[in-house]
Each structure stands twice: as C-alpha cells, then as structure tokens.
FIKOLZA-1660 file (N, C-alpha, C; in steps of 0.1 Angstrom, whole numbers, plus 5000, padded with zeros to 4 digits):
% residues 209
   i   px   py   pz ch aa at
   1 5002 4846 4975  A  M  N
   1 4990 4848 4981  A  M CA
   1 4979 4847 4970  A  M  C
   2 4969 4841 4974  A  A  N
   2 4958 4840 4965  A  A CA
   2 4952 4855 4961  A  A  C
   3 4949 4857 4949  A  G  N
   3 4943 4872 4946  A  G CA
   3 4952 4883 4944  A  G  C
   4 4967 4879 4948  A  S  N
   4 4977 4890 4944  A  S CA
   4 4980 4889 4928  A  S  C
   5 4987 4897 4923  A  T  N
   5 4991 4897 4910  A  T CA
   5 5008 4894 4908  A  T  C
   6 5010 4888 4899  A  T  N
   6 5025 4887 4896  A  T CA
   6 5031 4900 4889  A  T  C
   7 5043 4906 4893  A  D  N
   7 5048 4914 4889  A  D CA
   7 5051 4914 4874  A  D  C
   8 5047 4921 4863  A  T  N
   8 5050 4921 4850  A  T CA
   8 5065 4927 4848  A  T  C
   9 5071 4926 4837  A  P  N
   9 5086 4933 4832  A  P CA
   9 5084 4949 4835  A  P  C
  10 5071 4954 4831  A  A  N
  10 5072 4969 4833  A  A CA
  10 5070 4976 4847  A  A  C
  11 5061 4964 4856  A  V  N
  11 5060 4968 4870  A  V CA
  11 5076 4968 4878  A  V  C
  12 5081 4958 4872  A  K  N
  12 5095 4956 4880  A  K CA
  12 5104 4968 4874  A  K  C
  13 5103 4972 4865  A  R  N
  13 5112 4982 4858  A  R CA
  13 5109 4996 4865  A  R  C
  14 5095 4998 4867  A  V  N
  14 5092 5012 4872  A  V CA
  14 5095 5010 4887  A  V  C
  15 5093 4998 4894  A  R  N
  15 5099 4997 4908  A  R CA
  15 5113 5002 4907  A  R  C
  16 5122 4997 4899  A  E  N
  16 5136 5001 4900  A  E CA
  16 5138 5015 4899  A  E  C
  17 5129 5022 4891  A  L  N
  17 5132 5035 4886  A  L CA
  17 5127 5045 4900  A  L  C
  18 5117 5038 4905  A  V  N
  18 5109 5047 4916  A  V CA
  18 5117 5047 4930  A  V  C
  19 5123 5034 4933  A  E  N
  19 5130 5031 4947  A  E CA
  19 5139 5044 4948  A  E  C
  20 5148 5047 4939  A  P  N
  20 5159 5058 4943  A  P CA
  20 5151 5071 4946  A  P  C
  21 5142 5073 4939  A  V  N
  21 5133 5086 4943  A  V CA
  21 5128 5086 4954  A  V  C
  22 5120 5075 4959  A  A  N
  22 5114 5073 4972  A  A CA
  22 5125 5075 4981  A  A  C
  23 5137 5069 4982  A  S  N
  23 5148 5069 4992  A  S CA
  23 5153 5083 4991  A  S  C
  24 5154 5090 4981  A  D  N
  24 5158 5104 4983  A  D CA
  24 5148 5112 4992  A  D  C
  25 5135 5109 4991  A  L  N
  25 5124 5118 4997  A  L CA
  25 5122 5110 5013  A  L  C
  26 5131 5099 5016  A  Q  N
  26 5129 5093 5026  A  Q CA
  26 5116 5087 5029  A  Q  C
  27 5113 5081 5020  A  L  N
  27 5100 5073 5019  A  L CA
  27 5102 5059 5014  A  L  C
  28 5095 5049 5018  A  D  N
  28 5095 5036 5012  A  D CA
  28 5086 5033 4999  A  D  C
  29 5089 5024 4992  A  V  N
  29 5080 5023 4980  A  V CA
  29 5070 5008 4986  A  V  C
  30 5058 5012 4989  A  Y  N
  30 5049 5003 4996  A  Y CA
  30 5044 4991 4986  A  Y  C
  31 5040 4996 4975  A  D  N
  31 5036 4989 4964  A  D CA
  31 5036 4996 4950  A  D  C
  32 5040 4986 4938  A  V  N
  32 5036 4991 4925  A  V CA
  32 5028 4982 4919  A  V  C
  33 5017 4986 4912  A  E  N
  33 5007 4979 4904  A  E CA
  33 5004 4983 4893  A  E  C
  34 5002 4976 4883  A  Q  N
  34 4996 4980 4869  A  Q CA
  34 4982 4975 4868  A  Q  C
  35 4972 4982 4867  A  R  N
  35 4958 4978 4866  A  R CA
  35 4953 4985 4854  A  R  C
  36 4951 4977 4842  A  G  N
  36 4947 4982 4831  A  G CA
  36 4955 4994 4824  A  G  C
  37 4951 5005 4823  A  G  N
  37 4960 5016 4818  A  G CA
  37 4964 5024 4831  A  G  C
  38 4964 5021 4843  A  T  N
  38 4968 5027 4854  A  T CA
  38 4979 5020 4859  A  T  C
  39 4992 5028 4861  A  M  N
  39 5003 5023 4869  A  M CA
  39 5001 5032 4882  A  M  C
  40 5000 5025 4893  A  R  N
  40 4999 5028 4906  A  R CA
  40 5010 5026 4915  A  R  C
  41 5016 5036 4920  A  V  N
  41 5028 5037 4929  A  V CA
  41 5024 5042 4943  A  V  C
  42 5026 5032 4951  A  T  N
  42 5022 5034 4966  A  T CA
  42 5033 5036 4975  A  T  C
  43 5034 5050 4980  A  L  N
  43 5046 5053 4989  A  L CA
  43 5041 5053 5002  A  L  C
  44 5050 5050 5013  A  D  N
  44 5046 5051 5027  A  D CA
  44 5058 5055 5034  A  D  C
  45 5058 5060 5047  A  T  N
  45 5070 5066 5056  A  T CA
  45 5076 5052 5060  A  T  C
  46 5088 5054 5065  A  P  N
  46 5094 5041 5070  A  P CA
  46 5084 5036 5082  A  P  C
  47 5088 5021 5084  A  T  N
  47 5081 5016 5095  A  T CA
  47 5085 5023 5109  A  T  C
  48 5074 5025 5118  A  G  N
  48 5076 5030 5130  A  G CA
  48 5075 5044 5128  A  G  C
  49 5074 5050 5118  A  S  N
  49 5070 5066 5116  A  S CA
  49 5055 5069 5123  A  S  C
  50 5059 5082 5128  A  D  N
  50 5045 5086 5136  A  D CA
  50 5035 5092 5128  A  D  C
  51 5039 5100 5114  A  A  N
  51 5034 5105 5104  A  A CA
  51 5031 5096 5092  A  A  C
  52 5021 5100 5084  A  G  N
  52 5021 5093 5073  A  G CA
  52 5025 5102 5060  A  G  C
  53 5026 5099 5048  A  V  N
  53 5028 5108 5036  A  V CA
  53 5018 5118 5036  A  V  C
  54 5022 5131 5033  A  D  N
  54 5012 5141 5032  A  D CA
  54 5011 5146 5016  A  D  C
  55 5001 5155 5014  A  L  N
  55 4998 5158 5000  A  L CA
  55 5013 5163 4994  A  L  C
  56 5017 5174 5002  A  D  N
  56 5031 5180 4996  A  D CA
  56 5042 5169 4990  A  D  C
  57 5044 5160 5000  A  Q  N
  57 5054 5149 4994  A  Q CA
  57 5049 5140 4982  A  Q  C
  58 5035 5138 4983  A  L  N
  58 5031 5131 4970  A  L CA
  58 5030 5139 4958  A  L  C
  59 5027 5151 4958  A  A  N
  59 5029 5160 4944  A  A CA
  59 5044 5160 4943  A  A  C
  60 5053 5162 4950  A  L  N
  60 5069 5162 4950  A  L CA
  60 5071 5151 4941  A  L  C
  61 5068 5139 4949  A  A  N
  61 5071 5125 4943  A  A CA
  61 5067 5122 4929  A  A  C
  62 5053 5127 4926  A  T  N
  62 5046 5124 4914  A  T CA
  62 5055 5132 4903  A  T  C
  63 5059 5144 4906  A  R  N
  63 5068 5152 4895  A  R CA
  63 5079 5144 4892  A  R  C
  64 5088 5140 4903  A  L  N
  64 5099 5134 4901  A  L CA
  64 5101 5118 4894  A  L  C
  65 5088 5113 4900  A  I  N
  65 5088 5100 4892  A  I CA
  65 5083 5102 4878  A  I  C
  66 5074 5109 4877  A  S  N
  66 5069 5109 4863  A  S CA
  66 5082 5116 4853  A  S  C
  67 5090 5123 4858  A  R  N
  67 5103 5128 4850  A  R CA
  67 5112 5116 4847  A  R  C
  68 5112 5107 4858  A  E  N
  68 5120 5094 4855  A  E CA
  68 5114 5084 4845  A  E  C
  69 5100 5084 4846  A  L  N
  69 5094 5076 4835  A  L CA
  69 5093 5082 4823  A  L  C
  70 5093 5094 4822  A  D  N
  70 5093 5101 4809  A  D CA
  70 5107 5097 4801  A  D  C
  71 5118 5097 4811  A  H  N
  71 5131 5097 4803  A  H CA
  71 5132 5083 4801  A  H  C
  72 5129 5074 4808  A  H  N
  72 5133 5058 4808  A  H CA
  72 5124 5051 4797  A  H  C
  73 5111 5056 4798  A  D  N
  73 5099 5051 4792  A  D CA
  73 5098 5035 4791  A  D  C
  74 5095 5033 4805  A  P  N
  74 5094 5017 4807  A  P CA
  74 5080 5011 4804  A  P  C
  75 5070 5019 4800  A  I  N
  75 5057 5015 4798  A  I CA
  75 5052 5018 4784  A  I  C
  76 5050 5007 4776  A  P  N
  76 5045 5013 4761  A  P CA
  76 5031 5018 4763  A  P  C
  77 5027 5027 4753  A  G  N
  77 5015 5032 4750  A  G CA
  77 5013 5041 4763  A  G  C
  78 4997 5047 4761  A  K  N
  78 4993 5058 4770  A  K CA
  78 4990 5052 4784  A  K  C
  79 4993 5057 4794  A  Y  N
  79 4988 5053 4809  A  Y CA
  79 4987 5066 4815  A  Y  C
  80 4981 5060 4829  A  T  N
  80 4978 5070 4838  A  T CA
  80 4987 5066 4850  A  T  C
  81 4996 5074 4855  A  L  N
  81 5006 5074 4867  A  L CA
  81 4997 5078 4878  A  L  C
  82 4996 5068 4888  A  E  N
  82 4988 5072 4901  A  E CA
  82 4998 5073 4913  A  E  C
  83 5003 5082 4920  A  V  N
  83 5010 5080 4931  A  V CA
  83 5002 5085 4943  A  V  C
  84 5004 5074 4952  A  T  N
  84 4993 5075 4963  A  T CA
  84 4998 5070 4974  A  T  C
  85 4994 5070 4987  A  S  N
  85 4997 5064 4999  A  S CA
  85 4987 5052 5005  A  S  C
  86 4991 5044 5012  A  P  N
  86 4983 5034 5014  A  P CA
  86 4974 5037 5026  A  P  C
  87 4975 5047 5032  A  G  N
  87 4964 5053 5043  A  G CA
  87 4966 5044 5055  A  G  C
  88 4957 5045 5066  A  V  N
  88 4959 5039 5078  A  V CA
  88 4954 5026 5078  A  V  C
  89 4942 5023 5070  A  E  N
  89 4938 5009 5066  A  E CA
  89 4944 5003 5054  A  E  C
  90 4951 4996 5052  A  R  N
  90 4957 4992 5040  A  R CA
  90 4957 4976 5036  A  R  C
  91 4958 4977 5023  A  T  N
  91 4955 4960 5015  A  T CA
  91 4970 4956 5018  A  T  C
  92 4971 4941 5022  A  L  N
  92 4982 4936 5025  A  L CA
  92 4984 4924 5014  A  L  C
  93 4994 4928 5004  A  R  N
  93 4994 4920 4993  A  R CA
  93 5005 4910 4991  A  R  C
  94 5016 4913 4998  A  T  N
  94 5028 4907 4997  A  T CA
  94 5036 4901 5012  A  T  C
  95 5043 4892 5011  A  P  N
  95 5048 4890 5026  A  P CA
  95 5055 4900 5030  A  P  C
  96 5061 4912 5022  A  E  N
  96 5068 4922 5029  A  E CA
  96 5056 4930 5038  A  E  C
  97 5044 4931 5031  A  H  N
  97 5035 4938 5037  A  H CA
  97 5028 4934 5052  A  H  C
  98 5029 4921 5051  A  F  N
  98 5026 4915 5064  A  F CA
  98 5037 4917 5075  A  F  C
  99 5050 4915 5069  A  Q  N
  99 5061 4918 5081  A  Q CA
  99 5062 4931 5084  A  Q  C
 100 5059 4941 5080  A  R  N
 100 5059 4955 5084  A  R CA
 100 5047 4961 5092  A  R  C
 101 5036 4950 5092  A  E  N
 101 5024 4953 5101  A  E CA
 101 5023 4945 5111  A  E  C
 102 5033 4937 5117  A  I  N
 102 5033 4929 5127  A  I CA
 102 5028 4939 5142  A  I  C
 103 5017 4934 5148  A  G  N
 103 5013 4939 5162  A  G CA
 103 4999 4948 5155  A  G  C
 104 4996 4947 5142  A  K  N
 104 4983 4953 5140  A  K CA
 104 4972 4943 5139  A  K  C
 105 4958 4950 5139  A  L  N
 105 4948 4942 5139  A  L CA
 105 4943 4940 5125  A  L  C
 106 4940 4928 5120  A  L  N
 106 4939 4926 5107  A  L CA
 106 4925 4919 5104  A  L  C
 107 4918 4923 5094  A  N  N
 107 4906 4916 5089  A  N CA
 107 4910 4907 5075  A  N  C
 108 4909 4894 5077  A  I  N
 108 4915 4884 5066  A  I CA
 108 4903 4876 5061  A  I  C
 109 4904 4872 5046  A  R  N
 109 4892 4867 5041  A  R CA
 109 4900 4855 5035  A  R  C
 110 4898 4843 5036  A  L  N
 110 4903 4831 5031  A  L CA
 110 4896 4828 5016  A  L  C
 111 4906 4822 5011  A  A  N
 111 4902 4820 4995  A  A CA
 111 4893 4807 4996  A  A  C
 112 4896 4797 5006  A  N  N
 112 4889 4784 5004  A  N CA
 112 4874 4786 5008  A  N  C
 113 4865 4787 4999  A  V  N
 113 4851 4790 5000  A  V CA
 113 4844 4778 5011  A  V  C
 114 4851 4768 5011  A  D  N
 114 4845 4755 5017  A  D CA
 114 4848 4758 5032  A  D  C
 115 4857 4766 5036  A  N  N
 115 4862 4768 5048  A  N CA
 115 4852 4770 5058  A  N  C
 116 4852 4764 5070  A  D  N
 116 4841 4766 5080  A  D CA
 116 4841 4785 5083  A  D  C
 117 4852 4788 5087  A  V  N
 117 4856 4800 5090  A  V CA
 117 4863 4807 5079  A  V  C
 118 4856 4815 5071  A  R  N
 118 4864 4821 5059  A  R CA
 118 4868 4835 5063  A  R  C
 119 4864 4842 5071  A  R  N
 119 4867 4855 5077  A  R CA
 119 4873 4856 5090  A  R  C
 120 4885 4861 5094  A  I  N
 120 4891 4861 5104  A  I CA
 120 4896 4875 5108  A  I  C
 121 4893 4877 5121  A  Q  N
 121 4897 4893 5127  A  Q CA
 121 4906 4889 5137  A  Q  C
 122 4921 4893 5136  A  G  N
 122 4930 4891 5149  A  G CA
 122 4942 4900 5147  A  G  C
 123 4951 4899 5156  A  V  N
 123 4962 4906 5158  A  V CA
 123 4973 4897 5150  A  V  C
 124 4982 4904 5142  A  L  N
 124 4991 4897 5133  A  L CA
 124 5003 4898 5144  A  L  C
 125 5009 4887 5149  A  V  N
 125 5019 4886 5160  A  V CA
 125 5032 4882 5152  A  V  C
 126 5031 4874 5140  A  D  N
 126 5044 4870 5133  A  D CA
 126 5042 4869 5118  A  D  C
 127 5050 4870 5110  A  A  N
 127 5051 4867 5096  A  A CA
 127 5065 4864 5089  A  A  C
 128 5065 4856 5079  A  D  N
 128 5075 4852 5072  A  D CA
 128 5072 4853 5057  A  D  C
 129 5078 4846 5048  A  D  N
 129 5078 4846 5034  A  D CA
 129 5063 4838 5029  A  D  C
 130 5061 4829 5040  A  T  N
 130 5051 4819 5035  A  T CA
 130 5037 4820 5044  A  T  C
 131 5040 4823 5057  A  T  N
 131 5028 4822 5065  A  T CA
 131 5026 4836 5076  A  T  C
 132 5015 4837 5080  A  A  N
 132 5012 4849 5090  A  A CA
 132 5006 4840 5103  A  A  C
 133 5010 4845 5114  A  T  N
 133 5005 4840 5125  A  T CA
 133 4996 4852 5132  A  T  C
 134 4982 4848 5135  A  I  N
 134 4972 4857 5139  A  I CA
 134 4967 4851 5151  A  I  C
 135 4966 4861 5161  A  R  N
 135 4958 4861 5174  A  R CA
 135 4945 4862 5172  A  R  C
 136 4936 4852 5171  A  V  N
 136 4922 4857 5167  A  V CA
 136 4917 4864 5178  A  V  C
 137 4907 4873 5177  A  V  N
 137 4902 4879 5187  A  V CA
 137 4885 4880 5186  A  V  C
 138 4881 4874 5176  A  E  N
 138 4868 4875 5174  A  E CA
 138 4863 4859 5170  A  E  C
 139 4850 4856 5174  A  G  N
 139 4846 4844 5170  A  G CA
 139 4849 4833 5181  A  G  C
 140 4845 4820 5178  A  A  N
 140 4846 4811 5188  A  A CA
 140 4859 4804 5188  A  A  C
 141 4868 4804 5177  A  D  N
 141 4881 4797 5175  A  D CA
 141 4892 4808 5179  A  D  C
 142 4892 4812 5194  A  L  N
 142 4901 4821 5196  A  L CA
 142 4915 4813 5198  A  L  C
 143 4927 4824 5201  A  G  N
 143 4940 4820 5204  A  G CA
 143 4947 4822 5191  A  G  C
 144 4959 4817 5190  A  E  N
 144 4970 4819 5176  A  E CA
 144 4966 4809 5169  A  E  C
 145 4966 4815 5156  A  R  N
 145 4964 4805 5142  A  R CA
 145 4974 4808 5133  A  R  C
 146 4981 4798 5127  A  Q  N
 146 4990 4802 5115  A  Q CA
 146 4986 4799 5101  A  Q  C
 147 4984 4809 5094  A  I  N
 147 4978 4809 5082  A  I CA
 147 4989 4811 5070  A  I  C
 148 4987 4802 5059  A  A  N
 148 4993 4803 5046  A  A CA
 148 4989 4815 5040  A  A  C
 149 5001 4823 5035  A  L  N
 149 4997 4834 5027  A  L CA
 149 4991 4829 5015  A  L  C
 150 4993 4819 5009  A  S  N
 150 4988 4813 4995  A  S CA
 150 4971 4811 4999  A  S  C
 151 4967 4810 5010  A  S  N
 151 4955 4807 5013  A  S CA
 151 4944 4818 5014  A  S  C
 152 4951 4833 5017  A  I  N
 152 4943 4843 5020  A  I CA
 152 4942 4848 5006  A  I  C
 153 4928 4852 5007  A  D  N
 153 4922 4861 4993  A  D CA
 153 4922 4875 4994  A  D  C
 154 4921 4880 5008  A  R  N
 154 4923 4894 5010  A  R CA
 154 4925 4898 5025  A  R  C
 155 4935 4906 5027  A  A  N
 155 4937 4910 5042  A  A CA
 155 4940 4924 5040  A  A  C
 156 4935 4930 5053  A  R  N
 156 4935 4945 5055  A  R CA
 156 4936 4948 5068  A  R  C
 157 4946 4958 5070  A  T  N
 157 4946 4963 5085  A  T CA
 157 4933 4970 5087  A  T  C
 158 4930 4969 5101  A  V  N
 158 4919 4978 5107  A  V CA
 158 4922 4987 5115  A  V  C
 159 4920 5000 5113  A  F  N
 159 4923 5011 5122  A  F CA
 159 4915 5012 5134  A  F  C
 160 4923 5012 5146  A  E  N
 160 4916 5017 5157  A  E CA
 160 4920 5029 5164  A  E  C
 161 4911 5034 5169  A  W  N
 161 4911 5050 5174  A  W CA
 161 4921 5052 5186  A  W  C
 162 4933 5048 5184  A  G  N
 162 4945 5049 5194  A  G CA
 162 4944 5040 5204  A  G  C
 163 4955 5040 5212  A  P  N
 163 4954 5028 5223  A  P CA
 163 4947 5036 5236  A  P  C
 164 4943 5027 5244  A  Q  N
 164 4937 5031 5257  A  Q CA
 164 4947 5043 5264  A  Q  C
 165 4943 5053 5269  A  P  N
 165 4951 5062 5277  A  P CA
 165 4957 5053 5289  A  P  C
 166 4969 5057 5289  A  K  N
 166 4978 5052 5303  A  K CA
 166 4973 5057 5312  A  K  C
 167 4977 5048 5325  A  P  N
 167 4971 5054 5338  A  P CA
 167 4974 5066 5341  A  P  C
 168 4967 5075 5345  A  G  N
 168 4972 5089 5349  A  G CA
 168 4974 5098 5336  A  G  C
 169 4974 5094 5324  A  G  N
 169 4975 5101 5312  A  G CA
 169 4963 5110 5309  A  G  C
 170 4965 5118 5302  A  K  N
 170 4956 5128 5297  A  K CA
 170 4953 5127 5280  A  K  C
 171 4943 5129 5277  A  G  N
 171 4942 5130 5263  A  G CA
 171 4926 5127 5257  A  G  C
 172 4922 5134 5249  A  T  N
 172 4907 5132 5245  A  T CA
 172 4906 5125 5233  A  T  C
 173 4892 5118 5232  A  G  N
 173 4892 5113 5218  A  G CA
 173 4891 5121 5207  A  G  C
 174 4887 5132 5209  A  K  N
 174 4888 5143 5198  A  K CA
 174 4903 5143 5192  A  K  C
 175 4913 5145 5202  A  A  N
 175 4928 5147 5199  A  A CA
 175 4930 5134 5190  A  A  C
 176 4926 5122 5194  A  K  N
 176 4929 5112 5188  A  K CA
 176 4923 5111 5174  A  K  C
 177 4913 5115 5174  A  K  N
 177 4905 5115 5157  A  K CA
 177 4914 5126 5150  A  K  C
 178 4916 5137 5156  A  Q  N
 178 4924 5146 5146  A  Q CA
 178 4937 5142 5142  A  Q  C
 179 4943 5135 5152  A  D  N
 179 4955 5128 5147  A  D CA
 179 4954 5117 5137  A  D  C
 180 4943 5108 5137  A  A  N
 180 4941 5100 5128  A  A CA
 180 4939 5106 5116  A  A  C
 181 4931 5118 5116  A  A  N
 181 4927 5124 5101  A  A CA
 181 4939 5130 5097  A  A  C
 182 4949 5134 5104  A  N  N
 182 4963 5138 5099  A  N CA
 182 4970 5128 5093  A  N  C
 183 4969 5115 5099  A  K  N
 183 4977 5103 5092  A  K CA
 183 4969 5099 5080  A  K  C
 184 4956 5100 5079  A  N  N
 184 4948 5091 5072  A  N CA
 184 4945 5098 5056  A  N  C
 185 4959 5102 5051  A  T  N
 185 4958 5107 5038  A  T CA
 185 4955 5096 5027  A  T  C
 186 4960 5083 5028  A  G  N
 186 4954 5073 5021  A  G CA
 186 4950 5077 5007  A  G  C
 187 4941 5068 5000  A  R  N
 187 4934 5070 4987  A  R CA
 187 4931 5085 4985  A  R  C
 188 4927 5091 4995  A  A  N
 188 4923 5105 4992  A  A CA
 188 4935 5115 4985  A  A  C
 189 4946 5111 4993  A  A  N
 189 4959 5119 4989  A  A CA
 189 4966 5113 4979  A  A  C
 190 4961 5113 4966  A  T  N
 190 4964 5106 4954  A  T CA
 190 4968 5118 4942  A  T  C
 191 4978 5116 4936  A  Q  N
 191 4983 5124 4925  A  Q CA
 191 4981 5114 4915  A  Q  C
 192 4974 5122 4902  A  K  N
 192 4974 5114 4887  A  K CA
 192 4980 5122 4877  A  K  C
 193 4985 5116 4868  A  Q  N
 193 4989 5122 4855  A  Q CA
 193 4989 5113 4845  A  Q  C
 194 4983 5116 4834  A  T  N
 194 4982 5108 4824  A  T CA
 194 4994 5108 4812  A  T  C
 195 4999 5100 4811  A  K  N
 195 5013 5100 4804  A  K CA
 195 5011 5093 4789  A  K  C
 196 5019 5095 4780  A  Q  N
 196 5021 5088 4768  A  Q CA
 196 5035 5083 4766  A  Q  C
 197 5037 5071 4759  A  S  N
 197 5051 5067 4758  A  S CA
 197 5059 5077 4747  A  S  C
 198 5071 5074 4747  A  S  N
 198 5079 5083 4741  A  S CA
 198 5077 5082 4723  A  S  C
 199 5071 5070 4718  A  D  N
 199 5069 5069 4706  A  D CA
 199 5056 5077 4703  A  D  C
 200 5047 5076 4713  A  S  N
 200 5030 5083 4707  A  S CA
 200 5036 5095 4710  A  S  C
 201 5044 5103 4717  A  S  N
 201 5046 5116 4718  A  S CA
 201 5054 5121 4706  A  S  C
 202 5062 5113 4702  A  K  N
 202 5070 5120 4689  A  K CA
 202 5061 5121 4678  A  K  C
 203 5051 5109 4675  A  S  N
 203 5042 5111 4666  A  S CA
 203 5032 5122 4667  A  S  C
 204 5030 5126 4677  A  S  N
 204 5020 5138 4680  A  S CA
 204 5028 5150 4676  A  S  C
 205 5040 5151 4678  A  N  N
 205 5048 5160 4676  A  N CA
 205 5050 5165 4660  A  N  C
 206 5046 5154 4651  A  K  N
 206 5048 5157 4637  A  K CA
 206 5036 5162 4632  A  K  C
 207 5023 5164 4640  A  E  N
 207 5013 5171 4634  A  E CA
 207 5017 5186 4630  A  E  C
 208 5012 5189 4617  A  P  N
 208 5015 5205 4610  A  P CA
 208 5008 5213 4621  A  P  C
 209 5017 5223 4625  A  S  N
 209 5012 5234 4633  A  S CA
 209 5001 5243 4624  A  S  C
% end
C-alpha cells in the first residue's frame, strides 16, 4: 500500500516477541511500527469483540512486553516503547487490517494526485491481499468500486454512533455515546517506557558510585 512502511528486522523480531504475550492476554497484535526512536506496539481485542482494550490491559501488556524486550534486546540503542490500542477510528496499513474491518465505513485517500476523485468514503464490502472493494456512499460515483491497495495513500475507519435502533427497541443516544467512550481508549490509552539496549545499560553500570 502506498505510504506504508516495510518492516525492518527489528520490527519483525519485536512482533515475534510480542505475539505470545498478546496471545496470553487474549489480545491480537494489530500493528508494530518503528518511528524514529519509538517502537509502537498496537494491541486490539479479537475481531468481533464488543469491548476494546482498556488501560489496565495496556499497563499489564506494557510490563510484560518490556520484560521480553529487555531480555532479548532486539532494538539497538535507546528507544521508547509505546504500547497502545488502535481506537474506534483506526488507520488501515496492511491487507490484514482491511480484512478485519469488512463492513466498516472507511475514508480513503488515493495516492494518485491526478485522479479525478482522490477521496472516497464508503463501506468496505470485501478485501484480499491486493485489493479492497468499497461501496461508495458519498459523491457522484456511487456503487461498488474495487481499489488496489497499492494505490491507497491513507485509509481510516469512520466511527458511527451506533446502528439505528431496531423497531420496537429502546435505547438513547446518551447510552450509545457512553458505550463509544468506553470503547474509544485509542491513542489516549497509551503506555510508554523509555528503554536502553543492554550494552548501554551495562556501560552506565560501570560509573563509579
């Protein structure tokens, strides 16, 4: 996908170390990214779960992941470990991201600046390793459209304040908003720790007391 980054050896190794920890906590590894001096690990609840990741889960995951990284030391030099959840409006960066969000409303920006319609909003109806099929809901070009993932510059889910009430059903907008607030841990629910590689830690231990 245009704009996505290639996983480095450090990112791949961190993912290998994080996945067993996440599995033990009954969470999924949504993404692992290295941005400058920050290694960001994004955790999510399994597809179809009603609730999102809460702060207590993130705090525990941060401790366990930090311990694993300290032990195996996959990242050279000083870095910041950031353990977070994707939130209810999430960036779709990989084919797996698209595949787990089928049925969701998306905002998509295409990479081709010469395209007549660069921004698309629609429901994701299908996705595979190379394409996403969108049912366009805004603009003049309505209907289903298949888009190559390589042509997408940025894609993000759009949160809607819950489905329309079923006939005869009860429920208030206030209750829906509260439920959304409970789920929307997102980037606000982030745990950070600044770590050093084992080499730098050892050198610091050599300072005279």
